[in-house]
N, C-alpha and C positions, 0 to 999 in steps of 0.2 A: 159454857165454861170449857167444854171439851174442845170446841173449835178454837177458843183462845189459847188453850194449852198446846194444841198441835201447831198453831202459828208461832208460838214462842219457841217451841222445840225446833221448828224449821229455821227460824232466824238464828238460833244458837248453832245449829249444824252448819248453816251457811257461814257464820263467823268463824267456826272452827276450820271449815274447809279453806276459807281464804287465808286464815292464819297458817295452816299447814302448807298451802301453796307458796306463801311468801317464804316459809322456812326452807322448802326445797329449792326455791329460786335463789335464795342467798347462798345455800350450800353449793349449788352449781357454779355460781359466780366465784365463790372462794376457790373451787377446784380449778377453774380456768385461770384464775389469777396465780395459783400455785404453778401451773405449767409455764407461765411466762416469766418466772423468776427462777434464779439459781442455775444449776447445771442443766436443767431440762430445757432452758431457753436456747442452749447452744446447738441442739440437734433438731433435725427434721426428718420425717420418714420419706421413703422413696415415693409413696403415693401422693403425699402432700407436695413434694417437689415437682412431680409431673403435673399436678393440677395447677400449681403456682406458675410454672413456665409455659403451660398450655402447649405441650408437645406430646408426641407419642412416646411410649416406653423405649422403642427402638432408637428414636432420635435422642432421647435423654441419655441412654447408655453410650451412644456414639459421641455425644457432646462431652460427657464426662471423660471418655477415653482421650479425645482430642485435647481437652484442657488439662488433663492430668489430675482429675479429681476422683477420689476413690471413697468407698463407704468407711464410716468411722463408728466404732462400737462404743456406746456409753459405758461408764464403769459399773452402774447399777441399772438393771432393767427389771421393773416390777411386773410387767406383763408383755406378751408378744415376744417370746424368745427368738423367733425366726424373723422378726421385723428388721428391715434394712434401714439404717440411719445414715444421714450425711450431716456434715456441719452446715448450720444455717447460713453462715457467712459465705461458704462455698457456693451454695445455691443462689444466694443473693449476687455473688460474683458472676454466675452464669446468666443471670437475668439481663446483664448488659452486653452479652456476647452478640456480635453482628450475625453470627451463624444462625441464631434463633429465627430471625426473619426469613432466612433462606429455607430453614426446615419447615416453617409454617407455610411458605409458598409451595414447597413440595407437597405438603399435606393437602392443601387446597387443590393442587394440580392432580393428585391421585383421585380425589373425589370427582373432579370433572371427567377424568379419563374413565373412571368406573361407570359414571353416568352414561357416557357415550357408548361404552361397550354394552351396557344394559339395554340401550335403545337399538343396538346392532348397527350403529352408525360408524362404519369402519373408517371412512374418509376423515371424519372429524377426529377420531381416535389417533389416526396416523399423523394428522396435522398437529394435534396437541403434543404427541410424543416428539415431534421434531423441534418443538419449542420448550423442551423440558428445562426447568430452571437449573442453573449450574452455579457452583461456588468454588472458591480457591482457598487454600490453607496457607498462603504466603505469610499473612500476619501472625498466624500461630507459630510458624517456624521462627520468625524474628522474635516473637515473645518468649518462646521456650529456650531458644539458643541465641543469646545475645551476640556471641562471637563465633567465628568459624571453628576455632579449636573446641568450643563447647559442643558444636555439632559433631565433630570428629570423635570426641570422647563417648558420645552416645550412639555411635553408628553400628556397634556390634550387633545389637538386636535387630536393627533395620536390615543389615546385610543378611542375617540368617533368615528372616521372614521373607524378604524379597527373593532370595535364592530358592526358598522352599516353594513359593507360589510359582516361580519361574519353571520349576521342574514337574509340576503336577499337570494333569490333563484337564481341559475345560469340562465343566459339568453343570448340573442345574444349580449347584451352590456357588460356583466360581465362573464368572463370565470369561469368554475367550479374550476380550479386550484387556481384562485385568492381567491375565497370564502373559499376554503379549507385552504389555507395558513393563511387567516385572522382568521379563527376559531381556528387554532392551536396557533397563537400568543395570542389570547384572553385567551385561556385556560392556556397557560404558565404563563401569568401575573396573572390571578386569582388564580392559584395554588400557586404562590409565596405569594400572599396576605393571603391565608389561612395558609400557613406554618409559616409566621411571625406574624400572628394575627394583621395585620396593618389596618384592616377595621375600619372606624370611624363612618360613617353615611350612611343612605340609605333612599331613598324616592321614592315612587311609584306614578307616574303621568300618565296622558293619553298618554304622549309621550314615556314612558318607565321607566326603573329603573335607578335612579340616585344613584351613589355610590361615596363615598369619602374615600380615604385611605391616610395614612401618611407614607412615605418611606424616610428614611434618612433625616428627618426634612422637607421634601417637601410635601405639601398637593396636592393631585391629585384628580380631580373630573372628572367623565366621565358618559356617559349615554349608556344604553343597550336597544335597542328597544324591544318592545314586540314581542313575537314569533308568529306573524300573517303572513298569506300568502300575500306577498306584490307584487303588479303589477308594473313593471317598467314604469315610466312616461316619455313621449316624451319631456317634458319641461325641463328635467334634462340633462345637458351636462356631460355625463358620461366620456368623454375624459378628461376633466379638472379634475374631481374627481379622475379618475384613475391615473392621473399624481401625484396628491397629495398623493394618497394611496401608490404609488410606493416608495415615499420618506418616508412615515410613516412606511411602512413595514420594511425598512432597519433600521429606528430608533428604532422600537420596538424589532427587532432582537438583536440590539446592547445592549439595556437596559436589555432585558431578560437575555442575556448572562452574563452581569455584575452582575445582581441580583442573578442568580443561582450560579455564581462563588463565591459570598460573603457568600453563605450558604454551600459551599463545595459540590454542586450538579453538576452532569454531565448535559451538555446542548448540544443538545436539549433533553428534556425528551421523552421517548418512550410512545406510546399510545397503550393500550391493545385493539386490534381490536375487540375481542369478546365482551368485556364490552362496547366498543364504539358503536357497532351495537345494543346492548341491551338497549341503551338509557342513559348510564352513561355519565356524563359530566366531572367534575373534578375527579371523582373516577376512570376514565379510565387512568389518568396520572400515569406513573410509574416513580417515582422520585428515582434516585439512586445517591449515593455519587461518587465523582470522584475517590476514591480509588478503587471502583468496576469497574467503567466505565471510565478509564483514557483517556485523550486526550483533545484537544481543541475543538473548535466549529465544531460539526459534520454536515453532510449534513442534511437539514431539511427533515422531514418525507414526503415521496412522496405523491403528491396530488392525483394521479390516477395511477393505475398499468399500466406499459408500456410493450410492447411486441416487440420482435426482429423479428417477423415473417413478411411475405410479407403483404403489406397493403391490408386491406379488402375493400369491396365496401362501407361500412359505413364510414371508415376513409377517403376514397377518396371524398365522398360527403361532409364530414366535411371540408376537405381541400379546396374543391371548394367553399363552402360557405364563408370560411375565405378569399379566394382570391377575391371573389366578393365584400366582405366588404372592402378589401384594395383598390379595384378599385373605389368604391364609395367614400371612404375617399380621394383618390387622386384627384377625380373630384371635390370634394367640397373644398378641401384645397388649393384653389388658393389664392395667396397673395392679401390681401385686407386691406385697411386702414380704413374701416368702423367698428364701434363698434357694433357688433351684440348683440342680446338678449341673455344674459347669463342665468345660472340656477338661480332659485329663491333662496332667502336667506333661509337657513335651521335653525333649532333651536337646533343645536348640541353644541352650546357654553356652557361651564360649568358654573354652577351657582356660585355666590360669597359665600364665607364662612365667615359669621359674627357670628358664634356661639361661645359660651363660651368654655374654655379648656375642653377636654374630660377626663373622668376617665378611663384611658387606662387599668389600672390593673383590674378593675372590668369588663370591656368589654371583655377582652381577655378570661376570665373564666366564662362568663355569662351563657353559656349553658353546663358547665362542669357537667358531669354525666347525661345529658339528651340525649335521643335517639329519634329522630323524624322519623315518617313514613309518607310519602306523598302519597296522591292519585294521579292518573294519570292526573287529571284535575288541579292540583296545579302547579305553576311555579317552577319545580324541580331545574332547573339550578340556578335560583336566590336564592332559599332557601338553596341549597347546599353551595353556597358561604358564606351566612350569618352564617349558623350553624357551618360549619367547621372553619370559621374565629373567632368564639366565643367559641371554645373548645368543641363543641358537635359532635354528630354522626348522620348520616342520612341514611334512607332506603326508598325505593319506590317500587311501583308495577312493577316488572320486574325481569328478570333472573339475571341481574347484581347487584341486591341489596344485600348489606351485611347482611340485617336483613329480616327475613320472617315476613309476616303480623301478624302471631300468636306468635311472639317472646315475651317472658315475660320481656325482657329488655327494650322494647319500653315504653317510658314515655309520649310521645305526638303524637297524630294522627292529621295531618294537612289535613283538608277537606275543599274544596271550593264548597260545595253543600248545598242545603237547609236543609238537615237532615244528621245526623251522621249514619255511617254504623252500622248494627246490629251485635250483637255477640262480641262486644269489651269487654275486661276486665274492671272491674269497677275502677281499679286504673289508667287507661290510660286517660290522658287529651285530649279531642277532641276540637280543636281550628281551627279558620280560619287563612289563611296565614297572614293576617294583624297583628295578635298577635306577630308573629316573628319580623316583621319590627318595630312595636312599642316598643317591648322590647329592640331592639338594640339601638333605639334612646333614650329611657328612661334610658338605662344602668341598668336595673333591670328587674326581672321577674314579669310582671304585673299580676294581678288577671285574671283568664281565663273566669269568668262567663259572661263578656260582649262580649266575642269573640266566644261563642259557635255557632255551625252551626244553621242557621236560624235566628240568632239575628242580629240587625242592629248595626254594630261595631261603636265605637266612631270615631269622625273625625280623619283622618290620616293627621296630620299636618307636614309641611315641617320643618326639623331640620335646614335647611340652612337659615331660616329667624328668628330664635329664638332670635338673638341679635339685630335685626334691631331697630333703635331708633324710639320710638313712636308707635311701633306695638306690641300689645299683644292681640292675638285672644281671643275671649270670651271662646271658647272651651278649650284653653290651660289654661286660668285662672281658669275655672271651674274644670278641671282635677287636677290642682295643689292643689287647696284648698280642693277639695274632698278627694284627696289622703292624705293630711295632716290631715284632720279631721278624716279619718278612721284609719290612721296609728298611729299618735301620740296622738290623742285625745285632743290636745291643743285647738282645736276649737270646741265648743259645742253649739248646737242650730242653729238658722237660721243665715246664712251668706249672707250679701248683698255686692255687689261690684259695683263701679261706672263705668258704661259702656258708651263709646262714640258712638253715632249713628247719621246718617244724616236724616234730616227732611225737608219738604218744608215749607218755611217761607217768610215773607215780609221784604224787605230792605228799610229802610226810607232814602229818598233823601234830605229831608229838614233838617234844623239845629235844634238841640234840644234847647228847651227853658231853659234859666237859671233860677234858683230859685231867687225869689225876697225877699228882706229883709223885715222884719216886720216893719210896720209903725203904726202910731197912728190911721189913718183912714183905718181900715182893710177891710171894705166893699167895698170902692172905688177901692182898689187894686185888689180885687177878680174880680170885674166887668171888669176892664181893662184887666186882664189876660184872661178872657173868650172871650173878643172881639178879642184879638190877636190870639187866637187859631182858631177861626172861619175864620179869614182872611188868616192866614198862615198855612193852613192844609198841612201836609207833603204828598209828592207823594211816592208811593210804587210800587215794582215789585217783582215777584216770583223768589226766589233763594233757593239754597240748604244750609242749616245751620247744623252745628255740635253742638249737645247739649249733655250734660252729664245727665245720669239718673241712679238711683239705681235699681239694679235687683237682685232678689233672686238667689243665686248660690248654696247654700247647706242648707238643712233643717234637716240634720241628727244629732242625739245626740250621745254622746259617748256610745258605745255598752254596756259597763258594767253598765251604769246607767239605762238601760232599763229593763223592766220586762222580765225575761227569757221565759215566756210563749208567749210573742209577737215576739220573735226572731226566725227566721227560720234557719234550718241547713245550708242553702246556705249562709246566712249572717255570721254565725259562721265560716264557711270555708273561706269566703272572708276576714274576719278580721284576721284570722290566716295567710293567705298568705301575706297580706300586713304588718303584724306585724313581721313575721319571714323571709320574702323573700324566702319562700319555695314554690315551684310550686305544691307540692303534698298536699294531704288531711291529716288532723291530725287523729291520731288513735282514740282518744276520747277527750272529754273536760268536764269541770265542771264550772258552773257559780253560784256563791253563794254570799251572803252578810252576814255580822256579825253585830249584834246589841247588845247594852248593854253598858258596860263600855268602850269598844273600838268598833268603827264602821268603817267598810271598806267593799268595794266591789271588787270582783276579778273574772277574767276568767283565767283558767289554761288549757293548752293543753299538750298532749303527742304526740310527733312526731311519724310518722309511722316508720322511720328508724333513726338509730344513725348517727351522723355526721362524717365527716372525722377526724380520729385521736381523737375520742371523749375520749377514755380511756387514751391516752397519755397526754391529757390536763385536767385530772381529778382534780388536785390540783391547777390549774390556776383559775383566776377569771372567773365566768360565767356571761355572759351578756344576759341571756335569760329572765329575769324578769325586767319589767319597773315599777318603783315606782312613783305614782302620789299622789299629795296632792291637793284635791279639783279640780281635773281634770287638774292640771298643772303638767307637767312632771318634776320630780326632778332629777332622775338619772336612768341609766340602767346598772351601774357598782357597784351594791350593792349586796353582797353575804350573807347578814345576814338574809334574809327573809326565805330561804329554806336551809337545810343542803346540804353538798357537794353531798351526794349520790342521791339527787333529783335535781341535776343541769341540767339534761336533760329536765326538765319541763319548758315550755315557757308560757308567759302570762303577764298580767298586774294586779296590785293591786292599788286601789285608796282609800285613807283614809281621812276622815274629822277630825280625832283626832290628826293629826300631824300639827305642825306649818309650815307656808310657808317659813319664813325667818330663815332656819336652814342650818347648814353646814353638810358636810358628817360626820365629827367627832362627832357632837352632835347627829346625827341620830344613830350612833353606840352605844351610851350610853343611848338611849331613851328606857325606860321600855315599852312604848306602842308598839314600834316596835318588842320587844321580844315577847309580847303577840300575835301580829299579826303573827309572824313567827311560833309560836307553833300551832295556829289554822290553818294556811295554810298548815303546815306539815301534820296535821291530815286529812285535806280535800284532800290533794294530795294522801295520802295513801288510803283514802276511795275511791277515783276515781280509783286507781289501783285495789283495792279489788273488786270493781264492775265489772271490766273486768274479774277478776278471777272467780267471782261468775257466770257471764254469761257463761264462758267457762265450768264450772262445770255443770250448768243447761243444757247446750247443750249436754254435754256428757251423762247425765242421760236420756235425750230425745232419744238419739241414742240407748241407751240400751233398752228403752221401745219399740222403733220401731223394734229392733231385736227380742224382745219377742212377737211382734205382737200387741202391744197396740198402740192406736192412741194417738198422741201428738199434742198439740196446735201449731198453726202456729208461726214460729220464727219471732222475731223482727229483721229486718235487722240492726237497729241501735245498737243492742246488740251484734250480732254475724255477722261478715263480713268475710266469709271464702274465702280464696284464695289458690288454690292448696291444699285443705284439712286442712288449718291452720286457727285456730280461732284468734280473735284479741289478746287474751292473749298470744297465742303461738308466734305471731309476736312481741309482747312487750317483752316477755322473751328472744327471740333470740337477740333482739337489746339492751335491758337494764337490762338483768338478773344480770350482774356483779355489777351494781349499787345497786341492792337490797342486794346482798351479802356484799358489802361494808357497807351498812347501818347496818347490823347485828354487824359489828365490831365497828362502830362509835356511834350508837344511842342506848344506853341501855334502854332508856325510851320506845321506840317503838319496842323493839326487839321481843316481842310477836306478834305484828301485822305483822312485816316483815317476821317472820318465816312461817306464813301461806301463804306467797307469793312465797316461794321457790319451785322450780321444779327440779326434778332429774330423771335420768334414773335408773331403777332398774333391777334386774335379772328376773323379771316377767313382766315388762312393755313393752317389745319389743322395737319398735322405738319411743314410746311415753314417755314423761316425766310426772311424777305425783307429786303431792304435798305430804307434810308430813301428812296431814290429811287423804289422800287416803291410804298412807302407814299404818297408825295406824288402819284405818278401815279394811284393808286386813290382819292384823296380826292374827296369830294363837292364840287360847285361852290360851295356856300355855306360850306364848312369852311375856316377860316382858321388853325387851330392843329393841332399834332401832339400827340395825347393818349397818355400812357403811365401805367403803374402798376407798382410793384416789389413783389415778394413771393417766396415760396418756390417755387411751381410754378404752372404755367399753369391747372390745374384749379381750384385754390383762388382764383386771381385772377378767373377767369370768374364765380365765385359771390360775389365781393365786393360789398357794397352800394354801394360808391363808384362803380361803373361801370354801375349799373342805368340811369341816364338816358342815358348814351352808347350803350349797347347798344340801348335802346329807339328811339333816333334813327338806328340803323344806322350809327353812326360806328365806324370801325376803331380798336382800341386796341392799343398795343404792350405786350407783357408782358416785363418785365425781371426775370429770375429769378436772375441772378448777384449775389453780394455786391458785386462791384466796380462794378456798374451804378450804385449810389448815388453812388459817387465820380465816375463818368463824367459824369453829368448835373448834379452839384452839387459845389461845392468848399467845404469848411468851414475852410479855412486863413485865418488873419488876414492883414490887410494887412501888408506888410513894415514893420518898425519904422523902418528907415532912411529910408523915404519921407517921414516927418514929423519927422526928427531936428532940423530947425531950430526947429520949433514946440514941441518937447518940453517945455521948461521953462515956457513961457507957458501951454501947454495944461494942464499939471499944476496950476499956480496957479488957472487958470480952473475946473477941475473941483473943486478944494477949495472954492472960493467957491460953486460951484453946489450942492454938497452942503449947505452951510450955509443958503443961501437957500431951497432947496426944502424943507428940514426945517421952516422957519418956517411955510410956507404949505401943508404937506401935508394937514393935517386940514381947514382951511377952504377951500382951493382945490384940491380933488382933480382936478377937471376941468382946471384951469389947469396942474397939474403934468403931466398926461398930454400937454397941448399942448407944455409945455416939453421933455418927453422926446422928442417928435417933432422939435422944433427942434434938440435936441442930437444927433440921430441922425448928422448929417454929421460932427460933431466927434468923436463916439465911435469912428468907424471909422478915425481917424487916429493914435491913440496908445494904447499899452498901459495907461497909467494909468486907462483906463476900467474896468479890472478892480476898481479901488478902489470905484467907484460900484456895480458889480454885486454886491459882497459887503458893502456897507454895510447895517447892520441896519435902517435907516430905509427902504431901498429894496428890501427882500427881495421884496415882492410884485411889484415891477417889474423885478427883476433879470434875469429871462428875456428881457423885452422889450429891455432895454439890451444884454444880452450878444448877443442875436441881431442887434442893430444893429451891435454891435462886430465880431462874426464876419463879418457881411455875406456870407452864403454865396452867392457869385456862381457861377452855373452855368458849367461848362466848355463844355458844348454847349447854348447858349441857343436856337439856332435852326438850321434847315437849309433852305436855299434860300428864305429869307424867311419860313419858317413857325416860329413859336415852339413850344417843347416845354413842354407843360403836364402836371403831375402830377395825375392824377384823384383821388388820395387826400388832396389839400390843399383847404383852404377856398377860396372865391371862384371856383368853376367858372363860367365865363362862356360861355354858348352864345348863338347868334343868337336874340334874342327881339324880339318886336314890342311895341307899346304895350299890347296886350291882356294879354300875359303879365306885363308889369311891373305893371299895375293889379291883376291877380289876386294877385300876390305881396304887394302892399301890403294887400289885403283879408285875406289869410291871416295876415299879421303882426298886424293889428288883432284878428282873430277869436280867435287862439290866444295873445294876449298874457298872459292869466292862467296858462296852462300854461307858457309860456316863463319867466315870472317865478318861478313856483313851482319849476320844474326848476332854475333857476339858484340859487335859495335853498337847495334841497335838496342839490345837488351841491357848492356852495360853491367852494373853490379847486381842485377836481378838474378843472374846465373853465374856459376863458377866457370863453366865451359860449355861449348857447343860441339857435338861430335856425331859421328855416324852411329846409329843405334844397332844394338844386338838383340833388342827386345821386340821390335816392331815387325809386323807382317802386313797388316792392312791399314793401320792408322798412319797419318803423316808425321806426327810428332808425339813425343812423350816427355814428361818432366819426372826426373828421378831424384832421389836424395843421395847425399854423399855417403861414403862408406862408414863414417863415424858420426853422422848427423842424425837428427830426429827424422823419422819418417812422417808421412802425412797423418797417419793414425796417432803417432806419439804426440805430435803437435796438438791434435784435438784433445787428447787426454790431459796434457799439461795445462792447456788453456781452460779446461773445464774444472780445474781444481778450485775449491772455494777460496783458498788463501794463496793462490798463485801470484808470484811477483812478476807483473807484466814487463818490468824493466829488464829482466834477465833473458827474455825471449830473443832479443837481438843477438845475444852472445851464444845462446844455446841452440837455436834452430840451425839446421844445416843449409849450406849453400846448395842451390838446386842445379841439377845437370839437365841441359836441354839437348835431347837426342832427336835426330830426324831420320826419316825413312827414305833412303836414296831411290827407292823404286816407285815412290808415290808420284803421280803426275803433277800434283800441286807443287811439290818440292822441285821437281825437274823444271817446271815452267818458271818458278821463281829464280832458280839457279841460272837459267838461260837469260832472263831479263837482267840479272845482275852482271852477267858476263858482257851483255850488250851495253852496259852503262846506264840502265834504266833504274837507278836507285833513288826513285822519287818518294814522295810522301805515301803514295799508294802502296808501294813495296814495303815501306816501313810499317804501315798500318796492317798489311797482310801478315808480316812476321810477328808483330806484337799481338795481333788477334790470335794467331796460331799458338803463341806462347800462353796467353791468358786462358784460352780454351783448354790447353793441355794441363795447366795448373788446376783448373776446376775438375777435369776428368781424372787427375791423379788423386784427388781428395784433399788437396791443400785448400786452406782458406785464403781468399783474396784480402789484401790490405784495403782499407777504405779508398786510398788513392787508385789502386789497381781496379777496384770494383767500379768506381766512377768512370775510369778510363775505358774499361771493358764495355760498360753500358753505352757510352757515347760512340764507341767504335761500332757496336752492333747497330745502333741507330743509323749511323752513316751508311753502313752496308745495306740495310733495308731500304733507306731512302734512295740510294743509288740504284738498287735493283728495281725499284718501282718507277724510276725516272722522275722523281720529285726533286725540285730544287731545294737544296739544304737551307738556303736563306729565304725561302718563301714565307710570306706573312701569314698570320692566322686568319681564318675566316671570321667575319663579323658575327656577333651573337644574334640569335633569332629574336624577333619581336613577339612578345606574348600577346595574343588577342585579348580584348576586354572580357569577352564571354568566358574565356578560360579562367580569367582572374575571378570572375563572379562565381564560377563553379568551384574554384579552390576555396573561396571564402565560405561558400555554403557547406563544403565538405568539412572545413575546419570547425564551423559552428556545430555541425552534426557530431563531430568527434568530441568537442567540448561538452555538449549536452549529454552524450553517452557516458563520458567519464563522470559527470556530475551525478547521473543516475546510479552508476556503479558505486 
């Protein structure tokens, strides 16, 4: 019984155990079912995700970063507060990523390479490392950024991180190849910014350089850390940052390729290794067009040189260290659901752009014409980006620099030292680097006096906060008002601005007492109010309060209103720079005031150099003078104050004699303004004359020094020599043509302007002298000033026209400018209105004259010439003389009549009583005695046969043939008539864009053919003609002499004469060589067949080479 009871109990226990087991099993199934339904089914832990994808934790993190998948926290978490969750659908999305297979291949690869290292089989390890699996992220870029603009919008973080890794040093956390690649990508992007001039803002902070560019309408902002030696921090998770960097490198490569492709440039650009090693940054980039370097995206520039030789000991050690790092990573990267301490938040996020719209056109050409030279202590990479992006050029201390430190083209020296280097040219501006950054943000060239070495620069304000609401820094307000006061002069005297500032104050907690109304019993009300104040005294506490207060911002007066004795040269220079936006110094200035009937004050400047296309814009409106009335600016587009030829002068004029409420049209008719203009013209000419006098004084001192006499110390303000040039030499080189135009336009000041002229002469060497010096150097028996015009001095020295003058040791002025012909000669007709009263009578008179002279033309040719001379006076009075000039009966005399009608009166006929004589015209009169006159008559009689024969041969090509007074060595010379165009004038008129070619036949002068009676060639020709040998050879000789003289004189041959001259030269050469002129041409050579085959082979090679290219 006992045994039966025990067996029954055992069976009962077994049944209970099975029942309990089934109960727990059902409970677990219910729990699992609950996890797969509802909101719990949407999430998966990181451990489960790693197991599901079968990758390491490092690869899982990298894959999530590349795909843009981040942890998601459930709304309710019952356990595991530090567990990391992801969306289950995101993990399922990762399961189909092609990169998973690459990561698994790399995982298997690491196992193989660890096994080889464990067996100490180094050769197998190196062979495996050479076959490391690689992958690309191109499909991820296309997936995350469907369009190019989408990629640009997300480029800010990529730029910041790429520039960050480009500036750090390689370490055990960051490979050198990664740093090199980031540096290359940063260079490529900055090179594009400089090529397209797309830089907009820059700001230098303690963190680095903030830049902002606008590309395809997208604003990009990034930061470049300072080039300091950075130590890697253990608190930074480099693995996470390198995963982001891997994606951003692919994004930057894609964007750079598209940007370079839009410019037609080959990508990637090559880097000049020599310039790169010498310290060049952007200048080492070799940008080439796709036409030269065709093809798609080429392989990036190698990060480090590779070798195919056997692995060295250092390479094996590096591989071993890499494998040890892999093992440490594998040991650390165990799946964990705990949120570890990440990297601290960095400050690489771009700043917001709240600024006003940029003046892009001004910024792109801000540094145009400027050449900067940077010291080695300056941030060269940053300055290079700014200068090149704004149209300038840059050099630095180093072999790769395009400019030497002593180059004369350098305009600015950037120095970040307490003092400027010694031995710099006086024209070079020495500034601190902050001046470049402030100029970019201000969109203008700021005055440099506040940025000189050793000075405390103005506050460097951020351009990214310029438009913030309610934020106007005191420094910005002070700079803006000060610049306006200095530049425009609209603000004069002390300027106060309302500035907000915080102070410590008391805050009242009690209620304020209300004002009581007046009552009849006023005393009782006052007593009641006092009792209430004592009982209800307010409670206070210390708080910060913002109060407004007026503060003095600017106390400067308009510069022209101050006493010139109280103004320094630095203030004049600063005012000139702010007025004209010119970074250089003025050549000179004058500050004056006029009192009396008209009162005004003015400051006038002469720039050191002429502006771009200054002579092409001569007749356009000049905006160099600003007109003020009682220190209020009226206009800067008023060209009535100074004549056109003084349009290069810049400055201001302020008058109290003009009304404020006037229009521009009223000002043009204002008599006061005309008086001001006359006085300012004289002051301007006096300023230029002072430069010329200083130059003359300096020249006299140099002569005294050569003679051994001591001279007083020179004033640097009067003479500032640069490369041996005085200030007036610099002025004449830049604005000499303006003075010559003044001789044409301003008859009232022609005498003053003539003293400012400078010309090269036959005795001045490389120097140009004035007419006063020429007159002082004249010989005692010389009565005239002789000049000749042409292309250059060397050709004029060899001209046959000046041989007699040079032989007599007479100095000749060489006029080589095209405007010189207008300066000394005026071709304008007399005004029509000067003979308006006689117009009708003169017209009838000329009609009658045509009829009468037609009747007697053939019989009385000499009489007709006399009549023409009598009519000369009348022809200059009325335009109907053109009828006579174009009449077919007077065609042979039309030039004579038209020259009389034009009556080309000289602008500059004489100087100090000495007439100006053109040596290339006929009628050169030198001091001759009776003996020379008799000799000339004998020559005329002796060579009369040759003269008549030459006139008959040349016909209408010349007006007359005579014995020359110009020649000494040359056989013949061609001269222009007294009232005709010279050879230089014909060139000038034909080169006009809208010249009427049909008028040249009437306007050009008849040429005079003069011969040298002492030349053997002329003597021999004269003897042959006397003997009756006037055959074709003699005519050819005369015609050849004439055509060669035309070319030597500077005239242009007509097409017929040119062809005739060429054929004659050919005949002369043929006769000299003894070749028959009618000889037939030699037969063509037969080309051998071998040569043809060689040519075909060469053509095939060339075609194949072209196909390969």
